[in-house]
TORFIVEX-390713 format. One record per residue (C-alpha): residue number from 1; residue in one letter; x, z, y. Coordinates in Angstrom, 2 decimals. Layout:
{k NUM | r A | c1 X | c3 Z | c2 Y}
...
This chain:
{k 1 | r M | c1 0.00 | c3 0.00 | c2 0.00}
{k 2 | r G | c1 1.59 | c3 -1.14 | c2 3.26}
{k 3 | r K | c1 1.58 | c3 1.24 | c2 6.19}
{k 4 | r P | c1 -0.67 | c3 0.26 | c2 9.09}
{k 5 | r V | c1 0.78 | c3 -1.73 | c2 11.99}
{k 6 | r L | c1 0.39 | c3 -0.96 | c2 15.71}
{k 7 | r L | c1 -0.28 | c3 -3.99 | c2 17.93}
{k 8 | r V | c1 0.47 | c3 -3.23 | c2 21.60}
{k 9 | r L | c1 -1.07 | c3 -5.52 | c2 24.22}
{k 10 | r A | c1 1.70 | c3 -5.76 | c2 26.82}
{k 11 | r A | c1 1.39 | c3 -9.32 | c2 28.16}
{k 12 | r G | c1 -0.04 | c3 -8.03 | c2 31.44}
{k 13 | r M | c1 2.77 | c3 -5.58 | c2 31.91}
{k 14 | r G | c1 5.06 | c3 -7.61 | c2 34.15}
{k 15 | r S | c1 2.31 | c3 -8.63 | c2 36.56}
{k 16 | r R | c1 0.82 | c3 -5.14 | c2 36.72}
{k 17 | r Y | c1 4.04 | c3 -3.29 | c2 37.47}
{k 18 | r G | c1 5.99 | c3 -5.91 | c2 39.39}
{k 19 | r K | c1 9.27 | c3 -5.91 | c2 37.49}
{k 20 | r L | c1 9.78 | c3 -4.36 | c2 34.07}
{k 21 | r K | c1 12.52 | c3 -2.08 | c2 35.39}
{k 22 | r Q | c1 9.81 | c3 -0.49 | c2 37.52}
{k 23 | r L | c1 7.90 | c3 0.43 | c2 34.36}
{k 24 | r D | c1 6.91 | c3 3.85 | c2 35.47}
{k 25 | r G | c1 8.65 | c3 6.89 | c2 34.04}
{k 26 | r V | c1 6.05 | c3 9.67 | c2 33.83}
{k 27 | r G | c1 7.65 | c3 11.95 | c2 31.23}
{k 28 | r P | c1 10.33 | c3 14.61 | c2 31.84}
{k 29 | r S | c1 13.12 | c3 12.30 | c2 30.61}
{k 30 | r G | c1 11.73 | c3 9.15 | c2 32.26}
{k 31 | r E | c1 9.38 | c3 8.25 | c2 29.39}
{k 32 | r T | c1 6.68 | c3 5.67 | c2 30.02}
{k 33 | r I | c1 3.08 | c3 6.09 | c2 28.86}
{k 34 | r M | c1 3.85 | c3 3.52 | c2 26.15}
{k 35 | r D | c1 6.68 | c3 5.68 | c2 24.80}
{k 36 | r Y | c1 4.14 | c3 8.39 | c2 24.02}
{k 37 | r S | c1 1.90 | c3 5.91 | c2 22.19}
{k 38 | r I | c1 4.79 | c3 4.71 | c2 20.02}
{k 39 | r Y | c1 5.87 | c3 8.29 | c2 19.32}
{k 40 | r D | c1 2.30 | c3 9.28 | c2 18.34}
{k 41 | r A | c1 1.94 | c3 6.20 | c2 16.13}
{k 42 | r I | c1 5.19 | c3 6.97 | c2 14.28}
{k 43 | r R | c1 4.15 | c3 10.53 | c2 13.47}
{k 44 | r A | c1 0.67 | c3 9.35 | c2 12.44}
{k 45 | r G | c1 2.31 | c3 7.16 | c2 9.78}
{k 46 | r F | c1 2.35 | c3 3.66 | c2 11.26}
{k 47 | r G | c1 5.03 | c3 1.48 | c2 9.70}
{k 48 | r K | c1 5.71 | c3 -1.18 | c2 12.33}
{k 49 | r V | c1 5.00 | c3 -2.00 | c2 15.98}
{k 50 | r V | c1 4.26 | c3 -5.52 | c2 17.24}
{k 51 | r F | c1 4.21 | c3 -6.17 | c2 21.00}
{k 52 | r V | c1 2.33 | c3 -9.05 | c2 22.62}
{k 53 | r I | c1 4.28 | c3 -10.09 | c2 25.73}
{k 54 | r R | c1 4.83 | c3 -13.13 | c2 27.94}
{k 55 | r H | c1 7.84 | c3 -15.40 | c2 27.48}
{k 56 | r D | c1 9.00 | c3 -14.88 | c2 31.05}
{k 57 | r F | c1 10.06 | c3 -11.27 | c2 30.54}
{k 58 | r E | c1 11.35 | c3 -11.45 | c2 26.96}
{k 59 | r K | c1 14.98 | c3 -10.72 | c2 27.94}
{k 60 | r D | c1 14.07 | c3 -7.67 | c2 30.03}
{k 61 | r F | c1 11.66 | c3 -6.44 | c2 27.39}
{k 62 | r R | c1 14.21 | c3 -6.67 | c2 24.58}
{k 63 | r E | c1 16.88 | c3 -4.88 | c2 26.60}
{k 64 | r K | c1 14.83 | c3 -2.19 | c2 28.31}
{k 65 | r I | c1 11.95 | c3 -1.55 | c2 25.92}
{k 66 | r L | c1 12.60 | c3 -2.73 | c2 22.36}
{k 67 | r S | c1 16.09 | c3 -1.29 | c2 22.18}
{k 68 | r K | c1 14.58 | c3 2.21 | c2 22.58}
{k 69 | r Y | c1 12.39 | c3 1.98 | c2 19.50}
{k 70 | r E | c1 14.47 | c3 -0.07 | c2 17.06}
{k 71 | r A | c1 16.17 | c3 2.97 | c2 15.51}
{k 72 | r A | c1 12.85 | c3 4.76 | c2 15.05}
{k 73 | r I | c1 10.52 | c3 2.07 | c2 13.65}
{k 74 | r P | c1 10.60 | c3 -1.68 | c2 12.83}
{k 75 | r V | c1 9.54 | c3 -3.71 | c2 15.88}
{k 76 | r D | c1 8.53 | c3 -7.33 | c2 16.50}
{k 77 | r I | c1 7.34 | c3 -9.35 | c2 19.47}
{k 78 | r V | c1 4.91 | c3 -12.26 | c2 19.77}
{k 79 | r F | c1 4.03 | c3 -14.24 | c2 22.87}
{k 80 | r Q | c1 0.79 | c3 -14.89 | c2 24.72}
{k 81 | r S | c1 0.73 | c3 -18.04 | c2 26.82}
{k 82 | r L | c1 -1.98 | c3 -20.13 | c2 28.46}
{k 83 | r N | c1 -1.20 | c3 -23.16 | c2 26.33}
{k 84 | r A | c1 -1.43 | c3 -21.28 | c2 23.00}
{k 85 | r L | c1 -4.60 | c3 -23.13 | c2 22.05}
{k 86 | r P | c1 -5.98 | c3 -24.44 | c2 18.74}
{k 87 | r E | c1 -5.33 | c3 -28.03 | c2 17.75}
{k 88 | r G | c1 -7.65 | c3 -30.42 | c2 19.55}
{k 89 | r F | c1 -7.84 | c3 -28.36 | c2 22.75}
{k 90 | r S | c1 -5.73 | c3 -28.85 | c2 25.86}
{k 91 | r L | c1 -5.12 | c3 -26.60 | c2 28.85}
{k 92 | r N | c1 -6.91 | c3 -27.37 | c2 32.10}
{k 93 | r P | c1 -3.97 | c3 -27.66 | c2 34.57}
{k 94 | r E | c1 -5.93 | c3 -25.59 | c2 37.11}
{k 95 | r R | c1 -6.20 | c3 -22.63 | c2 34.75}
{k 96 | r V | c1 -3.99 | c3 -19.68 | c2 35.80}
{k 97 | r K | c1 -5.95 | c3 -16.69 | c2 34.44}
{k 98 | r P | c1 -4.84 | c3 -15.42 | c2 30.99}
{k 99 | r W | c1 -7.28 | c3 -15.95 | c2 28.14}
{k 100 | r G | c1 -7.95 | c3 -12.24 | c2 27.58}
{k 101 | r T | c1 -7.35 | c3 -9.45 | c2 25.10}
{k 102 | r N | c1 -8.74 | c3 -11.09 | c2 21.96}
{k 103 | r H | c1 -6.59 | c3 -14.16 | c2 22.58}
{k 104 | r A | c1 -3.63 | c3 -11.75 | c2 22.79}
{k 105 | r I | c1 -4.52 | c3 -10.32 | c2 19.36}
{k 106 | r M | c1 -4.62 | c3 -13.83 | c2 17.88}
{k 107 | r M | c1 -0.95 | c3 -14.34 | c2 18.80}
{k 108 | r A | c1 0.04 | c3 -11.79 | c2 16.14}
{k 109 | r K | c1 -1.58 | c3 -13.61 | c2 13.22}
{k 110 | r N | c1 1.72 | c3 -14.49 | c2 11.52}
{k 111 | r A | c1 3.35 | c3 -11.13 | c2 12.24}
{k 112 | r I | c1 0.73 | c3 -8.83 | c2 10.64}
{k 113 | r K | c1 -0.42 | c3 -8.73 | c2 7.02}
{k 114 | r E | c1 -1.63 | c3 -5.10 | c2 6.90}
{k 115 | r P | c1 -4.53 | c3 -3.18 | c2 8.50}
{k 116 | r F | c1 -3.61 | c3 -2.86 | c2 12.17}
{k 117 | r A | c1 -4.48 | c3 -0.95 | c2 15.32}
{k 118 | r V | c1 -4.78 | c3 -2.48 | c2 18.79}
{k 119 | r I | c1 -4.00 | c3 -0.56 | c2 21.99}
{k 120 | r N | c1 -3.21 | c3 -1.25 | c2 25.64}
{k 121 | r A | c1 0.41 | c3 -0.74 | c2 26.69}
{k 122 | r D | c1 -0.35 | c3 1.41 | c2 29.72}
{k 123 | r D | c1 -3.06 | c3 3.78 | c2 28.46}
{k 124 | r F | c1 -2.41 | c3 7.33 | c2 27.22}
{k 125 | r Y | c1 -4.53 | c3 7.88 | c2 24.12}
{k 126 | r G | c1 -3.38 | c3 11.23 | c2 22.70}
{k 127 | r K | c1 -1.89 | c3 12.48 | c2 19.44}
{k 128 | r E | c1 -5.20 | c3 13.16 | c2 17.63}
{k 129 | r S | c1 -6.55 | c3 9.70 | c2 18.43}
{k 130 | r F | c1 -3.61 | c3 8.00 | c2 16.69}
{k 131 | r Q | c1 -4.02 | c3 10.23 | c2 13.64}
{k 132 | r T | c1 -7.76 | c3 9.48 | c2 13.53}
{k 133 | r L | c1 -7.06 | c3 5.76 | c2 13.76}
{k 134 | r A | c1 -4.29 | c3 5.87 | c2 11.12}
{k 135 | r D | c1 -6.66 | c3 7.65 | c2 8.72}
{k 136 | r G | c1 -9.33 | c3 5.02 | c2 9.43}
{k 137 | r L | c1 -6.90 | c3 2.17 | c2 8.79}
{k 138 | r N | c1 -5.61 | c3 3.70 | c2 5.55}
{k 139 | r A | c1 -9.23 | c3 3.91 | c2 4.33}
{k 140 | r M | c1 -9.60 | c3 0.17 | c2 5.11}
{k 141 | r Q | c1 -6.78 | c3 -0.92 | c2 2.78}
{k 142 | r G | c1 -7.94 | c3 -3.78 | c2 0.55}
{k 143 | r K | c1 -11.24 | c3 -4.21 | c2 2.40}
{k 144 | r Q | c1 -12.52 | c3 -7.04 | c2 4.56}
{k 145 | r N | c1 -15.00 | c3 -7.20 | c2 7.43}
{k 146 | r A | c1 -15.06 | c3 -3.39 | c2 7.78}
{k 147 | r Y | c1 -13.32 | c3 -2.33 | c2 10.98}
{k 148 | r C | c1 -13.19 | c3 0.76 | c2 13.18}
{k 149 | r M | c1 -12.67 | c3 1.87 | c2 16.77}
{k 150 | r V | c1 -11.78 | c3 5.15 | c2 18.45}
{k 151 | r A | c1 -14.41 | c3 6.12 | c2 21.03}
{k 152 | r Y | c1 -13.76 | c3 8.53 | c2 23.88}
{k 153 | r R | c1 -16.32 | c3 10.62 | c2 25.74}
{k 154 | r L | c1 -17.02 | c3 8.91 | c2 29.04}
{k 155 | r G | c1 -16.29 | c3 12.06 | c2 31.04}
{k 156 | r N | c1 -12.80 | c3 12.23 | c2 29.46}
{k 157 | r T | c1 -11.81 | c3 8.81 | c2 30.82}
{k 158 | r L | c1 -12.51 | c3 8.98 | c2 34.57}
{k 159 | r S | c1 -10.11 | c3 8.86 | c2 37.53}
{k 160 | r D | c1 -10.23 | c3 11.47 | c2 40.29}
{k 161 | r H | c1 -9.28 | c3 8.79 | c2 42.80}
{k 162 | r G | c1 -11.87 | c3 6.04 | c2 42.50}
{k 163 | r S | c1 -14.36 | c3 4.27 | c2 40.26}
{k 164 | r V | c1 -13.58 | c3 2.61 | c2 36.92}
{k 165 | r S | c1 -15.27 | c3 0.13 | c2 34.56}
{k 166 | r R | c1 -16.07 | c3 1.37 | c2 31.06}
{k 167 | r G | c1 -17.51 | c3 -0.22 | c2 27.92}
{k 168 | r V | c1 -20.29 | c3 2.11 | c2 26.78}
{k 169 | r C | c1 -20.85 | c3 2.00 | c2 23.02}
{k 170 | r T | c1 -24.11 | c3 2.32 | c2 21.13}
{k 171 | r K | c1 -24.14 | c3 3.04 | c2 17.40}
{k 172 | r N | c1 -26.64 | c3 3.29 | c2 14.57}
{k 173 | r A | c1 -27.44 | c3 6.08 | c2 12.09}
{k 174 | r Q | c1 -24.55 | c3 4.94 | c2 9.86}
{k 175 | r N | c1 -22.14 | c3 5.53 | c2 12.76}
{k 176 | r H | c1 -21.52 | c3 1.80 | c2 13.08}
{k 177 | r L | c1 -21.11 | c3 0.14 | c2 16.47}
{k 178 | r T | c1 -24.15 | c3 -1.88 | c2 17.58}
{k 179 | r S | c1 -22.91 | c3 -3.00 | c2 21.02}
{k 180 | r V | c1 -20.37 | c3 -2.50 | c2 23.80}
{k 181 | r E | c1 -21.88 | c3 -2.82 | c2 27.26}
{k 182 | r E | c1 -19.69 | c3 -2.86 | c2 30.35}
{k 183 | r H | c1 -20.62 | c3 -0.37 | c2 33.08}
{k 184 | r Y | c1 -19.12 | c3 -0.79 | c2 36.55}
{k 185 | r E | c1 -18.09 | c3 1.59 | c2 39.34}
{k 186 | r V | c1 -18.31 | c3 4.63 | c2 37.08}
{k 187 | r Q | c1 -17.31 | c3 7.81 | c2 38.93}
{k 188 | r R | c1 -17.84 | c3 11.54 | c2 39.15}
{k 189 | r T | c1 -19.69 | c3 12.78 | c2 42.22}
{k 190 | r E | c1 -18.75 | c3 15.85 | c2 44.25}
{k 191 | r N | c1 -21.36 | c3 17.91 | c2 42.42}
{k 192 | r G | c1 -19.90 | c3 16.90 | c2 39.03}
{k 193 | r D | c1 -22.46 | c3 14.29 | c2 37.93}
{k 194 | r V | c1 -21.29 | c3 10.94 | c2 36.52}
{k 195 | r I | c1 -22.85 | c3 7.80 | c2 38.03}
{k 196 | r F | c1 -22.47 | c3 4.03 | c2 37.70}
{k 197 | r K | c1 -23.69 | c3 0.99 | c2 39.66}
{k 198 | r N | c1 -26.57 | c3 -0.86 | c2 38.03}
{k 199 | r Q | c1 -25.65 | c3 -4.55 | c2 38.32}
{k 200 | r Q | c1 -29.30 | c3 -5.63 | c2 38.28}
{k 201 | r N | c1 -30.52 | c3 -3.69 | c2 41.32}
{k 202 | r G | c1 -27.25 | c3 -2.60 | c2 42.98}
{k 203 | r Q | c1 -28.31 | c3 1.06 | c2 42.82}
{k 204 | r F | c1 -26.19 | c3 3.94 | c2 41.56}
{k 205 | r E | c1 -27.67 | c3 5.71 | c2 38.55}
{k 206 | r S | c1 -26.65 | c3 8.80 | c2 36.61}
{k 207 | r I | c1 -25.18 | c3 8.44 | c2 33.13}
{k 208 | r D | c1 -24.45 | c3 10.96 | c2 30.36}
{k 209 | r E | c1 -20.77 | c3 11.86 | c2 30.43}
{k 210 | r N | c1 -20.78 | c3 12.48 | c2 26.65}
{k 211 | r L | c1 -21.60 | c3 8.86 | c2 25.81}
{k 212 | r P | c1 -18.91 | c3 7.17 | c2 23.66}
{k 213 | r V | c1 -16.82 | c3 4.51 | c2 25.43}
{k 214 | r S | c1 -14.26 | c3 1.99 | c2 24.25}
{k 215 | r M | c1 -10.75 | c3 2.31 | c2 25.68}
{k 216 | r N | c1 -9.40 | c3 -0.65 | c2 23.69}
{k 217 | r M | c1 -8.31 | c3 1.35 | c2 20.65}
{k 218 | r W | c1 -9.39 | c3 -0.70 | c2 17.65}
{k 219 | r G | c1 -8.67 | c3 -0.90 | c2 13.93}
{k 220 | r F | c1 -8.89 | c3 -4.22 | c2 12.08}
{k 221 | r T | c1 -7.86 | c3 -5.83 | c2 8.80}
{k 222 | r P | c1 -6.07 | c3 -9.21 | c2 8.83}
{k 223 | r D | c1 -9.28 | c3 -11.18 | c2 8.17}
{k 224 | r Y | c1 -10.13 | c3 -10.43 | c2 11.82}
{k 225 | r F | c1 -7.64 | c3 -13.18 | c2 12.76}
{k 226 | r E | c1 -9.70 | c3 -15.76 | c2 10.83}
{k 227 | r H | c1 -12.94 | c3 -14.70 | c2 12.55}
{k 228 | r S | c1 -11.18 | c3 -14.93 | c2 15.92}
{k 229 | r D | c1 -9.67 | c3 -18.36 | c2 15.25}
{k 230 | r A | c1 -13.06 | c3 -19.81 | c2 14.36}
{k 231 | r D | c1 -14.90 | c3 -18.17 | c2 17.24}
{k 232 | r F | c1 -12.24 | c3 -18.99 | c2 19.84}
{k 233 | r R | c1 -12.83 | c3 -22.69 | c2 19.20}
{k 234 | r K | c1 -16.53 | c3 -22.22 | c2 20.00}
{k 235 | r F | c1 -15.61 | c3 -20.19 | c2 23.09}
{k 236 | r L | c1 -13.29 | c3 -22.93 | c2 24.36}
{k 237 | r A | c1 -15.87 | c3 -25.65 | c2 23.75}
{k 238 | r A | c1 -18.48 | c3 -23.66 | c2 25.69}
{k 239 | r N | c1 -16.14 | c3 -22.71 | c2 28.55}
{k 240 | r A | c1 -14.15 | c3 -25.92 | c2 29.00}
{k 241 | r D | c1 -14.71 | c3 -25.99 | c2 32.77}
{k 242 | r N | c1 -14.78 | c3 -22.24 | c2 33.44}
{k 243 | r L | c1 -11.34 | c3 -21.35 | c2 34.82}
{k 244 | r K | c1 -12.06 | c3 -17.62 | c2 34.76}
{k 245 | r A | c1 -13.73 | c3 -17.15 | c2 31.36}
{k 246 | r E | c1 -11.95 | c3 -14.48 | c2 29.33}
{k 247 | r Y | c1 -11.94 | c3 -14.10 | c2 25.57}
{k 248 | r G | c1 -11.95 | c3 -10.31 | c2 25.41}
{k 249 | r I | c1 -12.16 | c3 -8.06 | c2 22.37}
{k 250 | r P | c1 -15.79 | c3 -7.02 | c2 23.15}
{k 251 | r T | c1 -16.78 | c3 -10.72 | c2 23.16}
{k 252 | r M | c1 -15.56 | c3 -11.11 | c2 19.57}
{k 253 | r V | c1 -16.73 | c3 -7.70 | c2 18.38}
{k 254 | r N | c1 -20.26 | c3 -8.15 | c2 19.73}
{k 255 | r K | c1 -20.44 | c3 -11.57 | c2 18.05}
{k 256 | r L | c1 -19.45 | c3 -10.09 | c2 14.66}
{k 257 | r I | c1 -22.03 | c3 -7.33 | c2 15.02}
{k 258 | r E | c1 -24.83 | c3 -9.71 | c2 16.12}
{k 259 | r T | c1 -24.22 | c3 -12.08 | c2 13.21}
{k 260 | r G | c1 -23.70 | c3 -9.29 | c2 10.67}
{k 261 | r A | c1 -20.29 | c3 -10.75 | c2 9.78}
{k 262 | r A | c1 -18.55 | c3 -7.36 | c2 10.07}
{k 263 | r S | c1 -19.22 | c3 -3.68 | c2 10.67}
{k 264 | r I | c1 -17.26 | c3 -1.38 | c2 12.98}
{k 265 | r E | c1 -17.17 | c3 2.35 | c2 12.33}
{k 266 | r V | c1 -17.09 | c3 4.52 | c2 15.46}
{k 267 | r L | c1 -14.46 | c3 7.26 | c2 15.19}
{k 268 | r E | c1 -14.91 | c3 9.76 | c2 18.00}
{k 269 | r T | c1 -12.03 | c3 11.66 | c2 19.58}
{k 270 | r P | c1 -12.03 | c3 14.79 | c2 21.76}
{k 271 | r C | c1 -8.82 | c3 13.58 | c2 23.46}
{k 272 | r K | c1 -8.64 | c3 13.01 | c2 27.18}
{k 273 | r W | c1 -7.60 | c3 9.45 | c2 28.01}
{k 274 | r F | c1 -5.53 | c3 8.91 | c2 31.10}
{k 275 | r G | c1 -3.71 | c3 6.12 | c2 32.88}
{k 276 | r V | c1 -2.60 | c3 5.00 | c2 36.31}
{k 277 | r T | c1 -5.67 | c3 3.11 | c2 37.53}
{k 278 | r Y | c1 -4.87 | c3 4.08 | c2 41.13}
{k 279 | r I | c1 -1.45 | c3 4.93 | c2 42.57}
{k 280 | r E | c1 -2.83 | c3 8.40 | c2 43.33}
{k 281 | r D | c1 -3.34 | c3 8.91 | c2 39.58}
{k 282 | r R | c1 0.40 | c3 8.95 | c2 38.94}
{k 283 | r P | c1 1.16 | c3 12.59 | c2 39.91}
{k 284 | r V | c1 -1.83 | c3 13.69 | c2 37.81}
{k 285 | r V | c1 -0.46 | c3 11.81 | c2 34.77}
{k 286 | r V | c1 3.00 | c3 13.32 | c2 35.30}
{k 287 | r Q | c1 1.46 | c3 16.81 | c2 35.41}
{k 288 | r K | c1 -0.72 | c3 16.26 | c2 32.33}
{k 289 | r I | c1 2.27 | c3 15.08 | c2 30.30}
{k 290 | r A | c1 4.37 | c3 18.01 | c2 31.55}
{k 291 | r D | c1 1.59 | c3 20.35 | c2 30.37}
{k 292 | r L | c1 1.59 | c3 18.70 | c2 26.91}
{k 293 | r V | c1 5.40 | c3 19.01 | c2 26.69}
{k 294 | r N | c1 5.21 | c3 22.68 | c2 27.74}
{k 295 | r A | c1 2.54 | c3 23.26 | c2 25.08}
{k 296 | r G | c1 4.89 | c3 21.84 | c2 22.43}
{k 297 | r V | c1 2.82 | c3 18.71 | c2 21.69}
{k 298 | r Y | c1 5.80 | c3 16.50 | c2 22.65}
{k 299 | r P | c1 9.55 | c3 17.13 | c2 22.86}
{k 300 | r T | c1 11.27 | c3 16.91 | c2 26.26}
{k 301 | r K | c1 12.96 | c3 13.66 | c2 25.16}
{k 302 | r L | c1 11.13 | c3 11.26 | c2 22.85}
{k 303 | r F | c1 13.69 | c3 8.59 | c2 21.93}
């Protein structure tokens, strides 16, 4: 039985942070948020890490990022590019927007043969979430069309410094995902309530902060690549002239659920997610990690 693989979506990293050398150190020894994810994945029993990056920062990435992990776990990189399209499709020369998170996953098809997790490079997920996901993936060994996701409580994923968008999940009695619906301008009010902006009427409405939300922490088996390849062709045919259409993970997941092609178990976590959505979030992240180090959850130096 092969150990599960961690797939890290890092193709947006260069554009988000400026230059890779500015990849923000938030830990006591200059660790990045991603360092904590890799560390948590290793101790949860993952056997390999695959990074999806862009060609234009391969050299920097190998020198500054990969070199850190190579002694601790096998690593590989794959590339996401605009012209990575199926045979028979060509890139509209006016297209500049990346194809989205599910397109990024598809780039790893030849690098992954085991059950695998998908995470964002710049989100802090927490030790227990990786263990929960590893257990879910180990239970999926040898299966097909039975996936999982780690869901956070909405109130555990908010920023103190502005609104966020969140994919609110609904599930059935079997604890299987039935849909992911994007909610916009989610925020906590001064009196502690959580609200979001209804896109139909433009009004702010209250929402239960205990609702499960997706933070892009998924578990799949390799047959997911085949589903994605087939569906991406339909997506491209339908969006030939749409320069901004994105092929995100929820697009594919909702399609699988609607057609009954696959089921997705919802694994809930009590962990608090955090990330640097706003520049003002950074000191908060630094403090939260310092607290975890002081509590003995992480060593002072990871790698």
